[in-house]
N, C-alpha and C positions, 0 to 999 in steps of 0.2 A: 554674563551682564557682562566680566568685565573687560570681555571683549566691543563688546554691544557700546560701550561707558568710553572707549580709547578711538574706535569710531568716530564717536561724538566728537571727541576732544579735538581729534584730528580735522575734522568739518567748521567747529571754531574758531580756530586757529587758523587756516585757511582761508576763512570767512573775512579775517579782521588785516589778513595782508601784512601780517609782519617784514615780509623779504623786502616792500617798500618803504619803510623805518630805517632798513639797514640802508638800503643808496640814498638813500636823504643827506643819511649823517655820513657816509663816505663823500657825498659829492657838495656839501654845506662847509661856508668856512664862518667865520666871527666867534665871538664869543660862545661859552658850553651851553649857556641858555639861548641865545638866540638859534642857534643848528637845535637842541630841544625843542625847542617852541615850534620850527616849522617841518621837522620831522615827523614828532606826535601828536597825531589827533587824538579828538576828543575819543573815540569809537575803539582807540588802541589802548585807552586809563580803561572807560568804562569793561572793553572787554578781558583783559589784566586782574581787573578786581573781580569779574564775576568767575574768570576761572578758578583764583586763587581761591574766593571764599564760598562758591559753590559747589566746587567741583573739589580741588587740591583738597584743602582743609578737611572739608567733612571726611574723604578718602584717607585720608590720614589720622583723622581721629576715631574713624571706625579700625583703623587696621592699630591703633591700640589698644581699641575696646574690645577686639577682637586677640589681643594675643592678651590677655588679662582673664587667668580664668572664674569663670563667676562665682565661685567657694568666695572669692576678694573680694569681687566689682562692689560690695554695699561701703566695705571698709576704704578702698578708692575714691570712691563718690563722695564722700565723707570728705575725705580730705579737698576735696575738687571743692565743695561747696562752702565749707570754710576760707579758701584761698580766693572765692570771687567777694568782686564788690556787691555791697547790698543791694543794690535795682539786681545783680542777676541771680537773684537765686529765689527758690519759686518756696509762695508758701505751702505750710501742710507739710515741710521737708522732715522726715525723720532723723531730728541731730544726733539722737542717741545710737544707733544703731547702723544708720546710712537709711540710703532706698536707690534704686537704680532712676536716679534723674540722668545723669550725665550720661554714664554708663548700662550698660546692659541690650543694647540694642543686637550685639554679636557677639559672639564668645563660644567659650568650651568648660566641660568639665572637666576637673581635677582635683579628683575625691582627695581627701586633707584624710587623713588616717583616725580624728576624732569622724567623720561621718561614716553612713550609715554601710558599705558596701565595701568599703577596707575593712572594714570591723567583721564584714560575716566574710570577707573571703578569708581572713584567717582562720577564721571557725571551719571553716569548709577545706580549705588545707590539711586540717586534722584527722579529718576524718578517712578512712579505709585506710589508716597511716599501714596498716598489714601487706595492705596490697603496691606487689609490685612486679612492673613499672607503672605508672602515672594511668598508661594508655589501658592497663588492665582494671582498673576500678570501676565502680558506675557510673556511668553517664548522667549527663548534667543535662535537662530541659528545658529554657526558658528564650525569651525573647532574642533575635538576632544580634543584638548590640552588647550582650554578656559574653561573649564566647569568646573573645580575648580572654580577656581578665578571670573569666576561669577555666584556662587552661593556665596562664601564666600563675595567676595568683592562687587559683583557688584548688591548683593541684587536680584536675581532675576534667575528663576527655568530656566534649559538649556535642548535641546535635544538633546545633546552628552558630555559626561565628558570624563576626563583623562582616567578611569576604561574603553574606549575604548566601551561606551555604546552607539548604534547609530551612531557612526561613517559613515554607510554605507548608513546613511537616510542624513546625513547633506556633506557631500561629493557630492552626487545626487545635492543637491541644490547649492553646492557651483557651479558643472558643469552644471546648470541648463540652457537651450538656450533663455527663454524669462523669463516673471516674470508671465506670464500664466504659464508657467512649476511649477515655484516655487511656484505659490496660489495651484497647483494641487496637488503637495507634500507638502503641507501644510497641505491639506485639506487628501488626504492621511494620512500621521502620527493622526488624529485624527478619522479616519474612523478607519485604525489601532489599534491603544488603545480601543476606542468605541465597538469592538466586541470582542476583550479579555477580558475588562473587563464582559462584558456582562452586565445581568439584565436590569433594567429603559437605561442604558445608551446605550447599544444596540438598545435596542427597537427603543428607537427614532433616531438612528444614521441608522438603517433601513430604517424608517419614512420618513425622511429627504431626501438618495438618491432616495426613489421609486418616492416622489413628482419633484427631475429635472431628471425624464427616466435612471437614471442610472441602469445599470443591474445589481442587486444586487448580486444574483447568482456568477456574474461570480469575482466582487468585496472579493464575499465570497471565494472564490476558491485562488483567489491570497494572501487573510489576510492570511486564518488557514495554518499552518505554516506543519500539515499535510497530508495535499494535499502534489500529488507527484512534484515535482520542477523541472523534468528536460523537461516536455510541456513547460511549462510556458520561460526557459532556451531558450528552440529551437526557441518557437516562435521572442524571442528577438529577437536573433540572424538572424533568418529570414531576417527578414524585418527591415534594418538600417534607411532606412528612414521615417519610424514610429515612432521606439522607441530612434534612432540615433546609430551612429558606440560603438558598447561593444567587452569588450575584448574576445577571444575564448571560453577564459575559465571562466564567466560568472560565478557566483554564484547564488547562487538560492537566498538570499536574496537581491540582488542586483537587480537580473530579478524582484521579484516581487516588488516591490518599482519603478520598472521601466513601468511595466507594468498594477502598478496600477494609476499612472501619468496620461498614455498616457489614460487609461478608463475614468475617470473623467473629463478629460481636454475633450473630446466630447461632452460637455455639450455647449459650447461656453464660452467665457469667462466673459460675462455680469450676466449668468448663475450661472458660478464657482463660483463669489465673493458672491453672492446669496446665493449659497452652502454652502458656509466656514464661512459666518456667520450664517447663521442657525445650519451648526456643533457645532461651537462656541455655542451656546443656550443650544443644549441640552449637550454638553461635560460638560459645565464648563468651557472648557479649550482652550485655543489660544497662537495660534504662533505671533508675531508682528516684532521680534527685528530679523537684519541678520546685521551679525559684520564679516567683512573680514582685514587683515592688510597686514603690507608691508612685514612680513618673507614670506608670503605667494608667492607674487609678484615676476614671470621672468620678473624682466627687465632689462637684458643682456643677453648673449650664456658664461657669465663670472657667474653673481648671479640668476642665475632661482629660486631659491627661496622655498619651500617646495611646491609651486604650483601641485607638481607631487603625494605629499601625499594622497590626495582630489583625484585626477583623477584617481589613483594605487586604493587606496581600495575603490570606486565604479565603479573600473572594466573598465575603459574607457583606449584604447588600446596603449598601454608602448612600446614604443622601447627603448631600455638603460634607461634612464630614463628620454625621454622626452613623453610627451601623444600627439603624434603624429598628431591630429585629433586637438592640441589645439596650438603648434607650435615644431618648430622642428630646430635644431643649423645646421647651415652648416659653412663650414671652407672660408674661405678669402686668394686666395694666390695673389701673389705681384702682379698679373698684375688685381688686383680690380675684376676676376672671384671668386665668390660664384660657393661651391660645397657640393653636401650631402656627409656628416661623410665618406660614405660605399666606395663613389666613390675616397675619394687621395688614391695615389699614390707616391712610391717611391720617385720620380723624379718631386715632387708638392715642392714648395716652399709655406709655408703656414702664410700666414702672420697674420692673425687674427680669428675670432671664432662672425657670428654675428644671433643674433634668428629671425627666422623670422616668426611672428605671423599669426594663421587662423582667416577664417572669425567666427571659435565657438570659438575660444580667445573672440572674440570684443562684440560676441551673447553672453557671460557667465554673471552669475549672479555676476562672481567676478567681472570680469570687469565692469559692469555696476553699481557698488554697488564704487571699487575706484576710476574706470577716470570717469565714464558713455558718455563722448558722443567719437565720433571715427570719423576718416574721411570721411568714406560713410555714414556720417548723416547727413553731410552739402556739399555733392558736392563734398566732395578732394577724395582720397584712403586712402586704410586701410592700412598704413605705419605709424609707432608710434606712440607714444605713446603721449596724449595732453602739453601742456607746457614741454617737457625733446624733443622729436626726432620727423625726418622725419615733413611733410609736416604738420601736427598738433603740431609744437612745438613752434607756437602764442597762440594755443587753449587750456584755462583754460578746468584744467576739474574739469566737472560738476556730483558730485557722484547722479545717481538717476535719468540724463539727459530723462527726456521723458518718465519718468517710472509712468503710469498713478496709481498704485497702491502703489508704495514705495517713500518714501522721506527720504531724509538723516537728519537724527539727531546731528550724532554729528560727527567731521571731525580733527581732530590735526593738531592743528598749532604749532609755538614757542614762546615763546618769552623772550628777553634778556634783561635787563635791564638799560644796559652799552649804551651811545652813540654811534652811529653806526659808529664814527672817530676812535674810542675803542674800540670796542664789539668783534675784533679778539683775544683781547689780553685777554680776559675774557670769552672762552671756555665754561668752566665749569657751566656759568652761563644761560646758555640757560636752561629751564624747560617748559616745554607741557603743552599746554592750548587748549581747545575748540575753533572749528572757532570765535563764536561766542563771545569769552573774545575776542580774539584774533584781530577780528573787535572794538568793545571797543578799547581799549588797540591802537590800531592803530590811531584811532578818538581823543585821549587822546594823546597821541605823537604828532598830525600834531597841537592840541589846544594847546601844552606846559604845558601841566602839570606835564608830567611826561619827561622824559627819560629813550631813548631802542627802541629797534631793534624787530618786530613783521616779522616773517618768515611764508607764508602760501603757498608758493609755491606748486610748483609739485613735484619740485624734492625731499624736503624733506615729504613728503607726503609719497611717495614711497616708500623711501628708509628706514624711521622711522614711520609711521605712521598708525593710523587706522581707518577706518570709519563703521560707523553704521547706520542702513537704519531702517525704520520704514512702517510698513503698514498699509495700509488706504484701506475700501471697498470705499469712493471718497462722496458728500457731493454732491446732483443731482444737478446743475447750471446753468437752462435755461433765454433766453429772446428775444426777437425781437429788431432787430436794423434797422429804419426807418432813412428817411429823415424827415426834416421839413416841407417839401410838406405829408409829409406821404406814401411815396414810400416804398414800401422796399428795402432793401439793399444787395442785392445778393451776392455772393462770397465773402466777406469779411474773412478776417483771424480770427478766436476768439484760443488766446493762453492764455492757463493757465499758472502762475508761482508764485515762493512760492517766499520767501521773497528774498532769497539766491538770484533770478531772472532764475534759473533751473526751465524749461518750466515740464509739466508733461503731458498737451496732448494736440492736436491743429485742429481744424475743422471748418468746412468754412460754412458764413451762407446761410441759403437754398433759395429757391426764392423768399421766403416770408419774407422774412431776418431773420427765425429762428433760433439756433445754441442752445445745450444741452454737456454740459461737467460734466465733474466729477475734482473736487476739494478738495485739500487735505488738514488738517489741517493746523492754521498758518494764520498768513500775505498774504494774497492772491489777485497776481491781474489777472485779467482778459483783455486783450489787445487786442483791436479791429483791427486790419489792412489791411493796402492791400499793394499788387507787390510781389518781388521775397521774399521766408522768406524760403528756406533752409540754415538758421545759428545757429547758437549758439543757440541765444535766440525765435526760428523760429515765428518770427514776422515779417511783411513786412514792407521794406522800408518806405511806405509811413503807422504812425501808425496815427488812429484815434481819440483813449484814451484811457485813461488807466485808468479799475473800480478797486478800491482798498479797502479791507471788511478781517473784522476775518472771519474764520471757524473753531470752537472749534472742539477737536479732537473727540465730540460726533458725533457732527453735520458730522466729519468725518466717523466715526464706524457707520453712521446713528442708531444712539439710539430715540428709538421710545417716542419722546417730542414734547408738544410748550409749550417753555414755555412764549412769548412773546401770547400766547392765542390767535391767528392769525385763529385758526382754519386749520392751515397745522403746517406740524410735521418740526421741525426746517430745516434738513438736504437737504429740497423742498426749494432753495433760486433763484427767480427770480431777471434779471438784463437785464431789458431795457434797452436801449438807443436810444436817440433821437440824429441824426448828422447833424449840419449842413452841405448844401450842399455847392459845389462848383460851382459858374459860368464860363463859358468858352463864350466867344465873339470873335467876330472878322469881318472881311473884307475879300473877295473873289476880287480882282481886277487886271487889265491892268496895268501893275506898268513904265508905258510910260518914266515917268524921269530915270527911274534906279534906285530910290533910296530905295527901299525895305520898304517902309513907302506909307500908304495912303496918298496922298493932292490931295482935289475933284479942286483944279483948274486945273490940269495936270494927271489925272490918274482918268482911270472909271471902277466903279463898274459892273463886269459881271453879269448879271439877269442867273437865272434858273437853280441854282446850288443847291446841298443837301450838308450840311455837317453830317461825321458820328464820331460818339466816340466809338472806341471800348476799354474796358477793357481789359487789356492783360491776366488780371490771368484767369478771371471768362468768359474773352467772349461777356460776354455783348457788345448790342450797342445802343447806341444812339442817336438818328435821331435829327438833328437839320434841318429849312429849311430858304434856302437863297435864295429865289426865286428874291429878287433885290438887290443881292450881300454882305447882310452883315445875319450875325447868330447873338442866342443870347440863352445859356439855362443853363440848370443844370446839374449836375453829380455827386453822390458821389465821396468820398474823393476813388482817386486810381492810379494805373499808364494806361494812355490812347494812341494809338494808333491814331490820331483824321486826318481824308483824306474829302479829296471835289472831288463829280460828277459835273464837268466840263467839259458841252459840251458830255455827255457819255463820258469822260476817268476820272477814279479816279487818283489824285494829294493829295500827301500826304502834310497835312501840318505841324504835329508834328510827332514823334517817342521815346514812351519808355518818354514821358509828366505828370511830376510824381505831380496833384492836389492833395492837402492837403487839410483838414477840413478847410470851411470858407472862401478858396482861389478864385481867381479870372484874372484867366489867358486870357491873350487877346491873339490869335493867330491868326493868319493875315496868308493869302496866296495871295503875291504880286508874280503874274504873269509874266512875261516880257515876250509881244507880238513877233510873227514873222512877216515876211513881205515877199509875194511872188509877183512879178512884173513880167512884158516881154511885148511883142509881138503876136498878134495873128497877124500869115502871110498866105501868099495864099502859092501853092505849087511856083510858080513862085516868091513866097520872096515878095508880094505887101504886103500891111497892110489890114486888113480887121476889119472894125469898126460897132460898132451895134451890132456884138454879145455877148448872154449870154451864160457865161462860169460858170462851177459848182463845187466847189472843194473839194470830198468826204471824210472823216477821215473814212479807212478803218479798224484803232483797235478799232474804233467807233461809234457809226450814226449821226456823227455830218458832216453838210454840210453849205459849205461856195459859195457866188455865188456874180456874178459880170456882168458887162457888157464891153464892151470893144470901148473904146474914139477916137477920132479922131486921125490916125495916128495907130490907133491897140494895142492900151498900154491897159493892165490888172492891179489891182491892188486887191489882196486880205490883207487884214489888219487887224492886233488883231487875228489874228489866233494859235494853238496850234503847237508846234515838234510836227511831227506824222510823219505817211506814207501814200500820197495819192496818189487821179486817180483825172484828170482834166478830164469831157467830156464836152460837147454841147449840149444844146436845141436844136440848128439850123437844122431843116428837110432837110432831107437829107444829113446833113453834118456828119464827124466825125472825133474825134481824132483819131490818133494811139497808143493806148497801151501806155499813158501817165500817169505811175508809180513812184513815189520819196519819199524822204524823206525832210522833214522841219527842218531846227533847230532855236530853236526859239534865240531871240534876234539877229535874225540877217535879213538882208535883202536879200533876194533868187531873183536872176537872170535865169527866164527861160523862151525863148521863144519858140512858139506852131503854128503847122502848120495845116491848116484847110484843110481836106478833102473831098474831093465828098466818098457820103459812100455805098460801095457795101454791101451787108447783103448775109453772106455767111450759110447754112444751109446742112447739112450733119449728114446723119445717121451713125455709125460705127457696124457691125455685127459680131459675129464670125455664120461662120455656119448658116447663114442665120436667127441668133438670136442675139437681142440689145447687143451692150456692156455696160453696162450701168458703170459709172465712170468709165470710161478707161479715161489714163490720154494722153493726146494731145495738139501738140504745131502747130502752124502755122506760119512759115519761107518766108520772100520775098525773091524768086529765085534771084535774084542780089541785093541785102543788108540783109546780114543775121542779122543787127542790126535791123532791122525791124522784129519782132515777134510776136505773137502772145500768151500763154498758158492755158489751163485750163483741165477740166474734163467732161466727156460726163452728160446729165442727165440721171433719170434714166429708160429713155428711148433708149439712146444709141445715142443721138444728140448731134451736136455739131453747136451753133451760136455763129458769131463773125460780128462783124461790121467791115471792112478792106477798104483801099484805094483801088484807082484802080491799077490791075499788077500783076503781074505771081508768084503763091505761090505756096508754097507744103503743105501739110497734112500731118503729121506722126500722129500714135496711136497704143499706147500698152493698148493691156488688158490682165491682168494678175489674176486666176483663180486658184484653191485648186489644176485643174491635171495639169497648165503649167501654158505660156505664149505667148499670140499671139500680132503679131504686124503685121504692114503694112501702106499704106502712096499710095495718090494721089496727081494729081497734080489739082490748082486751075488755072485758069484763067477769070480775071474777069476784063473787058474792063470796058470804062467810062461809057456803058449802061445798064451794070448789073448790 
């Protein structure tokens, strides 16, 4: 650009012909005014003004602008604003804090000590201080912009630097879709370096890969840059389901990185971690730190950061400046309707723009490091950013959330020493601190030891902050959870959380009550719980216990040592737990007085019942005997659905009952009894006494019986609400299809007629063959209200008991080839 501008400048100067001015001045005579008037033309004056104001002055201004660090531009801009006459001052200018109005077109960053990266480098330089020289410390992975600072200020070796060495690798780590992919990339980097170095290191690397079943020849083909790259490029592009969607102009370097990642990940997560551990041992190298910051964050459609840079340089698909597999920018019209940018037409009124994140963005290592938890992780939709927008606006960011091999070790926060009521008057007093320091400062502020304000909000992190994750293999933590009676507690959640309450793994106890998890370094809490656990902490709503202990970095990195001399390697940790059982008890009774509580004087226990408690999470069922109307037993803490089998009917005692450790919930089942009463009459309406009636529950196997009294009165007391059929045991007598429903807590009235019994036995056939399971209806020819229906048996027989009368039998038989229908008359006399 500078050469092009200079060339245009020379062309303009030549066109203005300033040489003619020199010649005219040399040959002219007279006064100075006369000589200048004759020698200088209008074009020369206009040309000088043009060059001065349109080329020289702007470039000088831009030079000054470029020489002022971005961190102080607003202060200088504010000084310029107040030095200008009023007509040269823009409206809406921030006179308190300044704006980037006169300055800001060019410049560089020179972070002040109070800014987030200098504070982070100070912290980073203190890490691994026992390792010397610096080159021996665990390496650091971030975008290449920060390479030199990581080495000079952070005092750690880096995978990529400002000479753009290794930017393809770091771009792939930032875009990686899981921690498994990231670990595979770490392993690939060591394999790549080991093979290229050669000698004993190469031999060791090859031996490790062979031990884990890695295709060594395939890896050599991928790593060796002298082998043809096009076949690898073609392979990666041909299978986006395996390798991920990549740009059509995929380079050989990125194709090799992606292919190597996939090849190493084939061994599976557990083996991959061990493979990486062994590679670190044979090479003497290790990569443990992963760093992202707010400059990369595409926080909105107007502030997309430099996320596109690692996406572009790792050969992800880009449309314009948007990595379309991670997010897209959409236009929102005045009606609130979103449109793709290529769908905008001239007649649309565009009100704003919005960013639409995809699942690949939420799955990326960048997001997992910066934000951690997403909406879909906790049962919501993937909409918005934790702590800032969308459905997760009230959800706090948790860097490294549910990552089994990465833990947050640094996160930017801010501190202002002025009290909250005056802090707005001191914007320059804010300084970056670590999250740990912010917690400590906030504690001292709350205790009244100091004044000040701490800001560890999501918005400050996303807009001006950085996060460091640190890799760990994971210490083995296992144990058995049992009740005081020695029963294994199956189906309980076991969650590993770090000192910030961030979960790193969640499993369930097996049928023997056993569990096994991986723990990070630091102050670890193993939480045993039950109930719904799809939440930010990955714990059930019934917490059984919290087991707290410390895990050293050596334990988390599985260093083979036994410092306590117990014969077990220190990274193998056992945490058993005996939990207090929870007693559940209660009564199953007829609530005769309708009070809801069992009263022995007025209520009656129901014999023959069985109670079941079903754990809503594991599905495990606990059975209790209630044959005498009461039950009493023990269950592990959890959430339960409790019901009783009473007279063949399942009745709910409690739904979603949260039973905590040591609790003794009294869960009763009060059943309001129903009553059925009426008269048994002959067809002439005369009462019938001394006849046994049977009431059968159509929804269970329960049966009740009673005998009619003088005047034909019958009563069924303490029965359940259900559907029933009433029959009689009286010889040669019948009740005609007495089916009905009974509601509890009501006195139900029903008069019943006792008929002479006529037995019908008819066989239904189709072309001489039995019509098995054909539907039939028998209807009284003179009163359609009297009818009975059913299906034939397997031999086509209709069996029915009917009062005397004239009937019509209709039957329908359906097969795969069609339907058949028929009817016949039935004349049933008193003697038939």
